[in-house]
FIPATOR-916740 format. One record per residue (C-alpha): residue number from 0; residue in three letters; z, y, x. Coordinates in pm, 1 decimal, padded with zeros to 6 digits, always signed. Last residue first. Layout:
  pos  code        pz        py        px
  NUM   Ala         Z         Y         X
...
***
This chain:
  pos  code        pz        py        px
  479   Unk  -03104.2  -02477.8  -04508.5
  478   Unk  -03438.0  -02495.2  -04691.1
  477   Unk  -03621.3  -02166.5  -04717.6
  476   Unk  -03728.9  -02098.9  -05073.5
  475   Unk  -04084.1  -02179.2  -05176.8
  474   Unk  -04003.0  -02468.6  -05410.8
  473   Unk  -03732.5  -02270.2  -05587.6
  472   Unk  -03969.4  -02003.7  -05723.8
  471   Unk  -04272.2  -01815.7  -05603.3
  470   Unk  -04585.8  -01998.6  -05499.1
  469   Unk  -04712.9  -01984.1  -05140.4
  468   Unk  -05083.7  -02040.0  -05175.3
  467   Unk  -05361.9  -02273.2  -05295.5
  466   Unk  -05244.8  -02622.7  -05211.3
  465   Unk  -05465.8  -02860.3  -05416.7
  464   Unk  -05376.5  -03160.0  -05199.6
  463   Unk  -05738.9  -03234.3  -05106.4
  462   Unk  -05838.6  -02868.3  -05092.5
  461   Unk  -05550.9  -02782.3  -04860.7
  460   Unk  -05624.9  -03087.8  -04648.6
  459   Unk  -05993.0  -02996.4  -04607.2
  458   Unk  -05908.9  -02635.2  -04526.9
  457   Unk  -05654.0  -02755.7  -04266.7
  456   Unk  -05909.7  -02984.2  -04105.7
  455   Unk  -06155.9  -02695.8  -04077.2
  454   Unk  -05883.2  -02469.8  -03930.6
  453   Unk  -05809.7  -02725.2  -03662.1
  452   Unk  -05479.7  -02913.0  -03650.1
  451   Unk  -05160.1  -02860.4  -03452.7
  450   Unk  -04946.2  -02796.8  -03760.9
  449   Unk  -04821.3  -02462.1  -03629.6
  448   Unk  -05172.2  -02363.5  -03516.7
  447   Unk  -05322.9  -02455.3  -03854.1
  446   Unk  -05054.6  -02265.2  -04043.5
  445   Unk  -05115.9  -01958.0  -03829.1
  444   Unk  -05489.5  -01957.7  -03907.0
  443   Unk  -05432.1  -02034.9  -04276.4
  442   Unk  -05192.1  -01743.8  -04337.2
  441   Unk  -05052.6  -01838.2  -04680.3
  440   Unk  -04710.9  -01678.8  -04636.3
  439   Unk  -04649.5  -01838.0  -04294.8
  438   Unk  -04343.4  -02029.3  -04420.7
  437   Unk  -04522.5  -02126.2  -04745.0
  436   Unk  -04808.3  -02292.5  -04555.7
  435   Unk  -04555.4  -02473.4  -04335.7
  434   Unk  -04374.0  -02607.2  -04643.0
  433   Unk  -04691.9  -02716.4  -04821.6
  432   Unk  -04832.6  -02880.9  -04509.1
  431   Unk  -04517.2  -03091.1  -04467.0
  430   Unk  -04490.5  -03182.6  -04836.0
  429   Unk  -04857.6  -03290.6  -04850.3
  428   Unk  -04821.6  -03499.5  -04532.9
  427   Unk  -04508.6  -03671.4  -04666.5
  426   Unk  -04671.9  -03743.2  -05001.3
  425   Unk  -04982.7  -03873.4  -04824.1
  424   Unk  -04768.6  -04098.1  -04606.5
  423   Unk  -04586.6  -04239.5  -04909.6
  422   Unk  -04916.0  -04299.5  -05093.1
  421   Unk  -05063.7  -04484.7  -04797.0
  420   Unk  -04770.9  -04724.0  -04807.2
  419   Unk  -04523.1  -04757.2  -04524.3
  418   Unk  -04392.5  -05082.3  -04381.1
  417   Unk  -04062.8  -05025.6  -04207.3
  416   Unk  -04007.2  -05115.2  -03839.9
  415   Unk  -04106.0  -04774.3  -03708.5
  414   Unk  -03855.9  -04606.5  -03936.9
  413   Unk  -03948.6  -04388.1  -04231.3
  412   Unk  -03700.4  -04133.0  -04361.8
  411   Unk  -03689.1  -04148.0  -04739.4
  410   Unk  -03826.1  -03853.0  -04928.9
  409   Unk  -03623.5  -03573.0  -05085.5
  408   Unk  -03816.2  -03291.0  -04924.8
  407   Unk  -03551.8  -03218.8  -04660.0
  406   Unk  -03531.9  -03587.8  -04570.9
  405   Unk  -03907.4  -03613.4  -04525.6
  404   Unk  -03911.8  -03303.8  -04309.6
  403   Unk  -03634.1  -03454.8  -04095.4
  402   Unk  -03831.8  -03778.5  -04057.9
  401   Unk  -04144.8  -03584.0  -03968.8
  400   Unk  -03947.0  -03410.0  -03696.2
  399   Unk  -03807.9  -03738.5  -03557.6
  398   Unk  -04143.6  -03922.6  -03565.5
  397   Unk  -04307.8  -03693.1  -03481.5
  396   Unk  -04261.2  -03374.3  -03278.0
  395   Unk  -04621.3  -03370.0  -03158.4
  394   Unk  -04744.6  -03291.9  -03513.5
  393   Unk  -04531.2  -02978.1  -03513.2
  392   Unk  -04747.5  -02833.5  -03240.7
  391   Unk  -04558.0  -02765.9  -02913.8
  390   Unk  -04468.2  -02405.6  -02842.7
  389   Unk  -04550.2  -02233.9  -02512.0
  388   Unk  -04910.1  -02146.3  -02610.1
  387   Unk  -04826.4  -01914.2  -02902.1
  386   Unk  -04788.8  -01922.3  -03281.6
  385   Unk  -04506.3  -02172.7  -03295.6
  384   Unk  -04213.1  -01945.8  -03383.0
  383   Unk  -04139.1  -01915.8  -03011.0
  382   Unk  -04463.9  -01733.7  -02935.0
  381   Unk  -04433.7  -01522.1  -03249.2
  380   Unk  -04078.8  -01396.5  -03166.1
  379   Unk  -03831.9  -01540.7  -03418.2
  378   Unk  -03733.8  -01360.7  -03740.5
  377   Unk  -04026.8  -01509.3  -03936.3
  376   Unk  -03892.6  -01858.9  -03873.0
  375   Unk  -03563.6  -01774.8  -04040.8
  374   Unk  -03231.2  -01650.8  -03908.2
  373   Unk  -02998.1  -01600.7  -04204.1
  372   Unk  -02693.6  -01377.0  -04241.0
  371   Unk  -02847.7  -01211.4  -04546.3
  370   Unk  -03156.3  -01095.6  -04355.8
  369   Unk  -03235.5  -01161.7  -03990.2
  368   Unk  -03384.2  -00889.6  -03767.8
  367   Unk  -03078.9  -00806.6  -03555.3
  366   Unk  -02965.8  -01168.5  -03543.7
  365   Unk  -03319.6  -01267.9  -03442.8
  364   Unk  -03327.6  -01026.1  -03152.1
  363   Unk  -02990.5  -01146.1  -03020.0
  362   Unk  -03101.5  -01508.2  -03070.3
  361   Unk  -03423.0  -01453.2  -02871.6
  360   Unk  -03243.5  -01269.9  -02593.1
  359   Unk  -02996.0  -01558.6  -02563.4
  358   Unk  -03278.7  -01813.6  -02561.2
  357   Unk  -03456.0  -01618.5  -02285.7
  356   Unk  -03139.2  -01617.1  -02073.9
  355   Unk  -03091.1  -01988.8  -02140.9
  354   Unk  -03433.9  -02078.1  -01997.9
  353   Unk  -03697.0  -01811.1  -01925.7
  352   Unk  -03974.6  -02073.6  -01939.8
  351   Unk  -03822.6  -02189.3  -02271.6
  350   Unk  -04041.2  -02492.3  -02370.2
  349   Unk  -04035.4  -02428.9  -02746.1
  348   Unk  -03995.2  -02731.4  -02973.5
  347   Unk  -03618.6  -02700.9  -03026.7
  346   Unk  -03638.7  -02332.7  -03114.8
  345   Unk  -03925.3  -02402.7  -03358.0
  344   Unk  -03725.3  -02683.6  -03518.4
  343   Unk  -03426.6  -02448.1  -03551.1
  342   Unk  -03642.0  -02186.7  -03723.2
  341   Unk  -03780.7  -02439.3  -03971.5
  340   Unk  -03433.6  -02575.6  -04045.7
  339   Unk  -03308.8  -02227.1  -04121.2
  338   Unk  -03040.4  -02082.7  -03896.8
  337   Unk  -02714.9  -01957.1  -04046.4
  336   Unk  -02487.8  -01672.3  -03936.6
  335   Unk  -02135.7  -01699.8  -04073.0
  334   Unk  -02029.9  -01354.3  -03966.4
  333   Unk  -01703.8  -01269.2  -03788.1
  332   Unk  -01890.1  -01192.8  -03469.0
  331   Unk  -02267.9  -01152.7  -03507.7
  330   Unk  -02392.8  -01119.6  -03150.6
  329   Unk  -02142.5  -01350.5  -02981.5
  328   Unk  -02105.1  -01593.8  -03272.3
  327   Unk  -02483.1  -01623.1  -03297.8
  326   Unk  -02494.5  -01678.2  -02921.2
  325   Unk  -02261.1  -01977.9  -02942.3
  324   Unk  -02441.1  -02120.1  -03246.3
  323   Unk  -02773.7  -02100.4  -03061.7
  322   Unk  -02617.8  -02262.8  -02755.6
  321   Unk  -02488.8  -02555.0  -02962.5
  320   Unk  -02828.3  -02595.9  -03132.3
  319   Unk  -03004.4  -02583.3  -02789.2
  318   Unk  -02784.1  -02838.7  -02609.4
  317   Unk  -03000.8  -03137.0  -02716.0
  316   Unk  -03293.8  -02968.2  -02542.9
  315   Unk  -03147.0  -03050.1  -02202.6
  314   Unk  -03451.9  -03070.8  -01973.7
  313   Unk  -03623.9  -02786.5  -02163.4
  312   Unk  -03322.1  -02570.9  -02073.6
  311   Unk  -03387.1  -02613.8  -01701.1
  310   Unk  -03127.1  -02814.7  -01512.4
  309   Unk  -02891.4  -02657.9  -01255.9
  308   Unk  -02911.9  -02843.8  -00923.5
  307   Unk  -02592.4  -02802.2  -00719.4
  306   Unk  -02649.5  -02857.2  -00348.6
  305   Unk  -02370.8  -02912.5  -00095.8
  304   Unk  -02415.9  -02829.4  +00272.1
  303   Unk  -02737.1  -02635.7  +00206.1
  302   Unk  -02629.4  -02299.3  +00342.6
  301   Unk  -02618.0  -02388.7  +00714.3
  300   Unk  -02917.0  -02621.8  +00670.5
  299   Unk  -03126.4  -02342.5  +00522.9
  298   Unk  -03004.1  -02094.1  +00784.8
  297   Unk  -03124.4  -02324.4  +01064.6
  296   Unk  -03464.6  -02370.4  +00895.0
  295   Unk  -03520.5  -01997.7  +00858.3
  294   Unk  -03723.6  -01907.5  +00551.2
  293   Unk  -04082.5  -01786.3  +00525.0
  292   Unk  -04222.1  -02026.3  +00787.2
  291   Unk  -04398.7  -02264.4  +00551.4
  290   Unk  -04163.2  -02550.1  +00637.5
  289   Unk  -03876.9  -02309.6  +00576.9
  288   Unk  -04016.8  -02219.4  +00235.5
  287   Unk  -04093.1  -02578.5  +00135.7
  286   Unk  -03728.0  -02665.6  +00197.0
  285   Unk  -03625.8  -02344.6  +00022.8
  284   Unk  -03798.5  -02443.1  -00302.8
  283   Unk  -03743.1  -02118.7  -00492.1
  282   Unk  -03512.2  -02038.3  -00782.2
  281   Unk  -03228.9  -01967.1  -00540.8
  280   Unk  -02852.5  -01945.1  -00526.2
  279   Unk  -02601.9  -01899.1  -00246.8
  278   Unk  -02226.7  -01956.8  -00243.7
  277   Unk  -02063.1  -01847.0  +00080.0
  276   Unk  -01687.9  -01851.5  +00140.8
  275   Unk  -01556.2  -01547.9  +00323.5
  274   Unk  -01334.5  -01466.7  +00619.7
  273   Unk  -01451.8  -01149.8  +00789.3
  272   Unk  -01381.5  -01022.9  +01141.4
  271   Unk  -01523.8  -00679.1  +01222.4
  270   Unk  -01751.9  -00622.5  +01521.0
  269   Unk  -01749.2  -00292.3  +01705.3
  268   Unk  -02058.9  -00122.5  +01845.0
  267   Unk  -02116.9  +00065.4  +01521.9
  266   Unk  -02427.9  +00233.9  +01379.5
  265   Unk  -02482.4  -00030.3  +01111.0
  264   Unk  -02162.5  -00227.6  +01060.0
  263   Unk  -02120.9  -00537.9  +01279.9
  262   Unk  -02003.8  -00842.4  +01089.6
  261   Unk  -01779.7  -01135.3  +01182.5
  260   Unk  -01744.4  -01501.2  +01094.9
  259   Unk  -01930.5  -01614.1  +01410.8
  258   Unk  -02156.1  -01877.7  +01253.8
  257   Unk  -02187.4  -01735.6  +00903.0
  256   Unk  -02229.4  -01380.8  +01032.6
  255   Unk  -02491.8  -01496.3  +01285.7
  254   Unk  -02684.1  -01671.8  +01007.3
  253   Unk  -02677.9  -01350.7  +00804.5
  252   Unk  -02823.2  -01161.2  +01101.4
  251   Unk  -03107.7  -01412.3  +01135.9
  250   Unk  -03176.5  -01405.7  +00761.4
  249   Unk  -03185.9  -01026.1  +00778.9
  248   Unk  -03489.3  -01038.9  +01008.0
  247   Unk  -03652.2  -01304.5  +00788.2
  246   Unk  -03631.9  -01087.5  +00475.8
  245   Unk  -03398.4  -01212.6  +00195.6
  244   Unk  -03592.0  -01320.6  -00115.8
  243   Unk  -03492.5  -01687.7  -00074.5
  242   Unk  -03127.3  -01590.2  -00121.1
  241   Unk  -03195.4  -01528.3  -00490.2
  240   Unk  -02824.8  -01465.5  -00554.8
  239   Unk  -02590.3  -01445.9  -00256.4
  238   Unk  -02242.0  -01499.2  -00400.6
  237   Unk  -01979.2  -01386.7  -00148.5
  236   Unk  -01642.9  -01549.2  -00210.2
  235   Unk  -01287.3  -01449.3  -00115.8
  234   Unk  -01076.6  -01391.6  +00196.7
  233   Unk  -01287.3  -01076.4  +00271.0
  232   Unk  -01520.9  -00995.3  -00019.2
  231   Unk  -01521.2  -00618.9  +00042.0
  230   Unk  -01586.8  -00688.7  +00410.5
  229   Unk  -01896.2  -00890.9  +00317.2
  228   Unk  -02007.3  -00620.1  +00073.5
  227   Unk  -02008.6  -00353.6  +00343.4
  226   Unk  -01744.0  -00085.1  +00391.4
  225   Unk  -01876.6  +00267.9  +00412.3
  224   Unk  -01829.7  +00532.8  +00678.3
  223   Unk  -01890.5  +00889.6  +00573.0
  222   Unk  -02179.9  +01134.6  +00549.3
  221   Unk  -02440.6  +00862.6  +00599.2
  220   Unk  -02724.6  +01073.2  +00452.5
  219   Unk  -02952.0  +01042.9  +00754.0
  218   Unk  -02849.4  +00738.1  +00954.0
  217   Unk  -02547.1  +00601.2  +01139.8
  216   Unk  -02371.1  +00936.1  +01096.9
  215   Unk  -02054.0  +00781.2  +00953.7
  214   Unk  -02053.9  +00409.2  +01024.4
  213   Unk  -02223.6  +00146.2  +00815.4
  212   Unk  -02153.0  -00154.7  +00595.6
  211   Unk  -02247.3  -00520.3  +00651.9
  210   Unk  -02419.2  -00622.3  +00328.8
  209   Unk  -02520.7  -00283.0  +00195.4
  208   Unk  -02609.1  -00146.6  +00541.9
  207   Unk  -02825.4  -00450.6  +00616.6
  206   Unk  -02999.3  -00445.5  +00278.2
  205   Unk  -03085.8  -00074.1  +00294.5
  204   Unk  -03441.9  -00082.8  +00430.0
  203   Unk  -03530.2  -00381.3  +00209.0
  202   Unk  -03402.6  -00213.4  -00112.8
  201   Unk  -03179.9  -00474.6  -00274.4
  200   Unk  -03306.8  -00631.3  -00598.7
  199   Unk  -03405.4  -00974.1  -00466.3
  198   Unk  -03087.5  -01023.1  -00264.2
  197   Unk  -02874.9  -00988.0  -00577.0
  196   Unk  -02526.3  -00975.6  -00424.5
  195   Unk  -02221.8  -01096.3  -00619.9
  194   Unk  -01876.0  -01025.0  -00477.4
  193   Unk  -01584.3  -01241.8  -00592.0
  192   Unk  -01257.2  -01110.2  -00448.6
  191   Unk  -00944.3  -01328.1  -00437.4
  190   Unk  -00714.4  -01434.7  -00721.4
  189   Unk  -00940.1  -01724.2  -00822.8
  188   Unk  -00995.8  -01855.9  -00468.9
  187   Unk  -00771.0  -02162.6  -00517.7
  186   Unk  -00975.6  -02289.2  -00809.5
  185   Unk  -01136.3  -02218.0  -01143.0
  184   Unk  -01247.4  -01863.5  -01063.6
  183   Unk  -01470.9  -01946.3  -00767.9
  182   Unk  -01654.0  -02262.2  -00878.6
  181   Unk  -01694.3  -02135.1  -01235.3
  180   Unk  -01820.3  -01801.6  -01101.3
  179   Unk  -02089.8  -01981.6  -00900.3
  178   Unk  -02186.3  -02187.3  -01207.1
  177   Unk  -02215.2  -01872.2  -01415.6
  176   Unk  -02427.4  -01719.4  -01137.9
  175   Unk  -02673.0  -02011.9  -01163.3
  174   Unk  -02709.8  -01975.6  -01539.7
  173   Unk  -03053.6  -02125.6  -01609.5
  172   Unk  -03223.8  -01786.8  -01639.7
  171   Unk  -03446.8  -01818.0  -01336.9
  170   Unk  -03511.6  -02180.9  -01240.2
  169   Unk  -03257.9  -02384.4  -01050.0
  168   Unk  -03082.4  -02416.9  -00719.2
  167   Unk  -02718.3  -02359.3  -00631.3
  166   Unk  -02645.5  -02384.1  -00258.0
  165   Unk  -02278.2  -02427.8  -00168.0
  164   Unk  -02104.3  -02355.7  +00162.0
  163   Unk  -01783.3  -02554.8  +00201.3
  162   Unk  -01457.0  -02362.1  +00162.5
  161   Unk  -01340.3  -02611.3  -00101.3
  160   Unk  -01094.6  -02545.6  -00384.4
  159   Unk  -01352.0  -02515.6  -00666.3
  158   Unk  -01597.5  -02772.5  -00525.1
  157   Unk  -01483.9  -03072.8  -00734.2
  156   Unk  -01487.5  -02862.1  -01050.6
  155   Unk  -01841.4  -02743.8  -00978.8
  154   Unk  -01952.9  -03108.3  -00943.7
  153   Unk  -01802.2  -03193.2  -01282.8
  152   Unk  -01968.7  -02887.5  -01435.4
  151   Unk  -02310.8  -02990.4  -01301.5
  150   Unk  -02263.0  -03344.7  -01436.1
  149   Unk  -02176.9  -03199.5  -01776.7
  148   Unk  -02499.1  -02999.3  -01769.3
  147   Unk  -02710.7  -03310.7  -01710.0
  146   Unk  -02525.8  -03542.2  -01952.2
  145   Unk  -02574.9  -03302.6  -02241.8
  144   Unk  -02263.3  -03148.6  -02395.4
  143   Unk  -02356.6  -02785.8  -02360.7
  142   Unk  -02228.1  -02434.8  -02316.9
  141   Unk  -02177.1  -02263.2  -01983.1
  140   Unk  -02061.0  -01941.6  -02151.8
  139   Unk  -01707.2  -02074.7  -02119.7
  138   Unk  -01734.7  -01988.9  -01752.7
  137   Unk  -01851.2  -01640.1  -01845.0
  136   Unk  -01554.0  -01597.4  -02074.0
  135   Unk  -01327.3  -01708.6  -01790.9
  134   Unk  -01505.0  -01456.3  -01568.6
  133   Unk  -01439.7  -01176.2  -01813.1
  132   Unk  -01076.3  -01287.4  -01835.2
  131   Unk  -01046.8  -01295.4  -01455.2
  130   Unk  -01197.9  -00948.9  -01429.1
  129   Unk  -00954.2  -00823.3  -01690.3
  128   Unk  -00667.6  -01001.2  -01514.5
  127   Unk  -00768.5  -00841.8  -01183.8
  126   Unk  -00788.3  -00497.8  -01343.0
  125   Unk  -00451.3  -00549.8  -01507.6
  124   Unk  -00302.9  -00651.1  -01171.8
  123   Unk  -00450.3  -00344.5  -01002.6
  122   Unk  -00311.1  -00114.4  -01272.5
  121   Unk  +00031.2  -00279.6  -01250.6
  120   Unk  +00036.1  -00257.3  -00871.4
  119   Unk  -00045.8  +00113.7  -00881.9
  118   Unk  +00219.9  +00177.4  -01148.1
  117   Unk  +00473.8  -00013.5  -00938.0
  116   Unk  +00385.1  +00205.3  -00641.0
  115   Unk  +00460.4  +00515.7  -00847.3
  114   Unk  +00789.5  +00372.7  -00964.2
  113   Unk  +00887.9  +00295.2  -00603.4
  112   Unk  +00783.4  +00643.5  -00491.0
  111   Unk  +01005.7  +00806.8  -00755.2
  110   Unk  +01297.3  +00574.6  -00673.7
  109   Unk  +01282.3  +00677.3  -00305.1
  108   Unk  +01246.2  +01045.2  -00391.5
  107   Unk  +01553.0  +01036.4  -00618.8
  106   Unk  +01748.0  +00846.2  -00353.4
  105   Unk  +01720.1  +01160.6  -00140.0
  104   Unk  +01977.7  +01328.3  -00368.4
  103   Unk  +01864.0  +01593.4  -00406.7
  102   Unk  +01501.1  +01618.9  -00311.5
  101   Unk  +01434.0  +01989.4  -00256.8
  100   Unk  +01194.7  +01996.9  -00427.4
   99   Unk  +01091.7  +01883.1  -00775.0
   98   Unk  +00897.9  +01567.1  -00853.8
   97   Unk  +00571.3  +01547.7  -01047.7
   96   Unk  +00386.1  +01274.2  -01232.7
   95   Unk  +00068.7  +01060.3  -01213.4
   94   Unk  -00176.0  +01352.0  -01200.2
   93   Unk  -00482.2  +01318.7  -01422.4
   92   Unk  -00575.1  +01670.0  -01528.8
   91   Unk  -00308.9  +01670.3  -01800.7
   90   Unk  -00056.8  +01588.1  -01529.3
   89   Unk  -00169.8  +01899.0  -01341.5
   88   Unk  -00087.5  +02114.2  -01644.4
   87   Unk  +00265.2  +01969.8  -01638.0
   86   Unk  +00286.1  +02065.7  -01270.3
   85   Unk  +00174.5  +02420.0  -01353.3
   84   Unk  +00453.7  +02448.2  -01607.5
   83   Unk  +00701.7  +02312.6  -01348.4
   82   Unk  +00619.9  +02584.7  -01096.6
   81   Unk  +00952.9  +02772.6  -01080.2
   80   Unk  +01158.8  +02461.2  -01011.3
   79   Unk  +00971.8  +02395.1  -00687.5
   78   Unk  +00694.1  +02139.3  -00679.1
   77   Unk  +00590.4  +01806.9  -00529.5
   76   Unk  +00291.5  +01653.3  -00704.8
   75   Unk  +00181.9  +01294.0  -00770.0
   74   Unk  -00164.1  +01140.0  -00723.1
   73   Unk  -00251.4  +00779.4  -00814.4
   72   Unk  -00586.4  +00669.6  -00671.0
   71   Unk  -00831.4  +00533.5  -00929.5
   70   Unk  -01062.5  +00837.4  -00936.1
   69   Unk  -01100.4  +00852.5  -00556.5
   68   Unk  -01347.3  +01129.8  -00467.4
   67   Unk  -01346.9  +01299.4  -00806.0
   66   Unk  -00968.5  +01260.0  -00826.5
   65   Unk  -00932.4  +01408.8  -00476.0
   64   Unk  -01130.1  +01718.8  -00577.1
   63   Unk  -00928.1  +01782.3  -00893.5
   62   Unk  -00593.7  +01714.6  -00725.5
   61   Unk  -00679.6  +01935.4  -00425.3
   60   Unk  -00750.8  +02226.4  -00657.9
   59   Unk  -00415.2  +02172.5  -00832.5
   58   Unk  -00229.6  +02132.4  -00501.1
   57   Unk  -00361.7  +02470.0  -00398.3
   56   Unk  -00624.2  +02516.1  -00127.8
   55   Unk  -00614.6  +02794.2  +00134.2
   54   Unk  -00232.1  +02801.1  +00159.0
   53   Unk  -00020.7  +02538.1  -00023.2
   52   Unk  +00176.8  +02539.3  -00351.3
   51   Unk  +00163.7  +02206.3  -00539.6
   50   Unk  +00268.7  +01982.9  -00252.5
   49   Unk  +00097.7  +01646.2  -00246.1
   48   Unk  +00209.6  +01283.7  -00276.8
   47   Unk  -00096.9  +01057.3  -00271.4
   46   Unk  -00111.3  +00688.2  -00357.3
   45   Unk  -00350.7  +00393.8  -00306.9
   44   Unk  -00537.7  +00532.8  -00006.0
   43   Unk  -00902.4  +00559.2  +00101.8
   42   Unk  -00944.8  +00606.9  +00478.1
   41   Unk  -01254.6  +00789.1  +00610.2
   40   Unk  -01344.1  +01015.6  +00319.7
   39   Unk  -00972.8  +01040.5  +00242.5
   38   Unk  -00907.4  +01197.6  +00584.7
   37   Unk  -01156.3  +01476.5  +00519.1
   36   Unk  -00996.0  +01537.8  +00181.1
   35   Unk  -00650.1  +01556.8  +00340.9
   34   Unk  -00771.7  +01804.2  +00605.1
   33   Unk  -00898.6  +02034.7  +00330.1
   32   Unk  -00586.3  +01996.9  +00115.3
   31   Unk  -00362.0  +02095.8  +00403.1
   30   Unk  -00107.4  +01958.3  +00652.2
   29   Unk  -00216.2  +01594.0  +00623.3
   28   Unk  -00008.5  +01277.3  +00659.7
   27   Unk  -00055.7  +00899.1  +00649.2
   26   Unk  +00201.5  +00636.3  +00554.7
   25   Unk  +00155.7  +00257.3  +00543.1
   24   Unk  +00413.5  +00163.7  +00281.4
   23   Unk  +00704.6  -00078.0  +00334.1
   22   Unk  +00972.5  +00106.0  +00136.2
   21   Unk  +01129.7  +00231.8  +00460.8
   20   Unk  +00783.9  +00360.3  +00553.2
   19   Unk  +00776.7  +00571.4  +00238.8
   18   Unk  +01123.6  +00720.0  +00296.4
   17   Unk  +01040.3  +00815.3  +00654.9
   16   Unk  +00698.2  +00944.2  +00548.8
   15   Unk  +00855.1  +01167.1  +00284.5
   14   Unk  +01098.5  +01317.9  +00536.2
   13   Unk  +00831.3  +01369.6  +00801.6
   12   Unk  +00598.9  +01540.7  +00554.2
   11   Unk  +00876.5  +01766.0  +00426.7
   10   Unk  +00968.6  +01867.9  +00784.9
    9   Unk  +00600.2  +01933.5  +00868.4
    8   Unk  +00567.7  +02193.8  +00595.1
    7   Unk  +00201.3  +02242.0  +00491.4
    6   Unk  +00223.4  +01939.0  +00264.0
    5   Unk  +00001.9  +01637.6  +00189.8
    4   Unk  +00163.9  +01291.8  +00220.9
    3   Unk  -00078.3  +00997.0  +00195.4
    2   Unk  +00053.0  +00653.1  +00094.2
    1   Unk  -00119.9  +00321.1  +00168.1
    0   Unk  +00000.0  +00000.0  +00000.0
***
């Protein structure tokens, strides 16, 4: 806990520092607001105790400037009895509290600093708990009961207390960061920092300074020293998302950090020790990348100690209804949002190139467009609803889809071992075409694409079964 004392009287500074050090604080001092601000640019502190009346810059001016620089730092004021009104005004501007001088007895100052430190600890603890709660929610966001996703979660549980480097691979949108957070926040590292770095979004010229920090004056615009992300994650976890996008030059420097466990800020000759666990993620084939010369082979083997392969959503279609319900609850809390059978079939048939992230966006959109707490086929994006190249024709979903259609139309589900009459099949075909035709409001082109048949075949079927439009009444209502 770092405490800065700001006062133009050296005797007051010495007294406050003596009390602060006795309480276990690291104490710094400044004789004016200007010198204090310069110090804060180099060494952020947790608490500041400043005099209210000082030459050149008043305690009130210093408070405003320090709060802009370090909004989460607690600042208290020392004042004489005649300036209490001003001190109250300062509290309205964000000051923690005020204490009157001279300190009589000295125990009053000691108790004041202890209460202030307790406030700092409480705020930090609440922030940690909030972050932990958000991360717990994210962990619970890994929804699914399929064998593939359950195997991923079992592996994540085994890695939660390990310092071993982990490489998470999978397509974009599969939830690789959720897996990384599950590994970190479920084990011994939970109370330590978790710093996520999107290597694909960092500006190439600034990657090194972002990761390793920089010294004041290292380049144009470096007005003060800045800690890098690796130092910010010290004792915790660095999550390097899309590690395959890191330039080769930076790959070499990252490898050196992993081997030597130290970083050198840009513009500095000094190396800083860091103790971090590395979890990396990629949607690229890194083995092919290093063979092609775009990724360092030695870095690949340093990162690829344990690999977690996150399955694509199309590889665990059985989890889609559960995920849809989860997202409905997220975007329509307290509402019993329903999904029509036609909409659910379309969601199950789609190949989801954007994986779970695309499904979430789809559900959010559909919740916004749905009427009467219902998501219907018309509420889905056209490509997902079956009108685009990524959806499979309904005819390809047989026999399970045809069985469900038969059930919904009051027909008996037909098993492969049961003899079926021509009449039964015609009834099933008629009911299927009728329902699809109603869903698309008589649009023959869309109906043909959904059914996976040509327009000529559709015309022939419509004429054969005397289907002329989407009639009003009970038969055209969406089945739940």
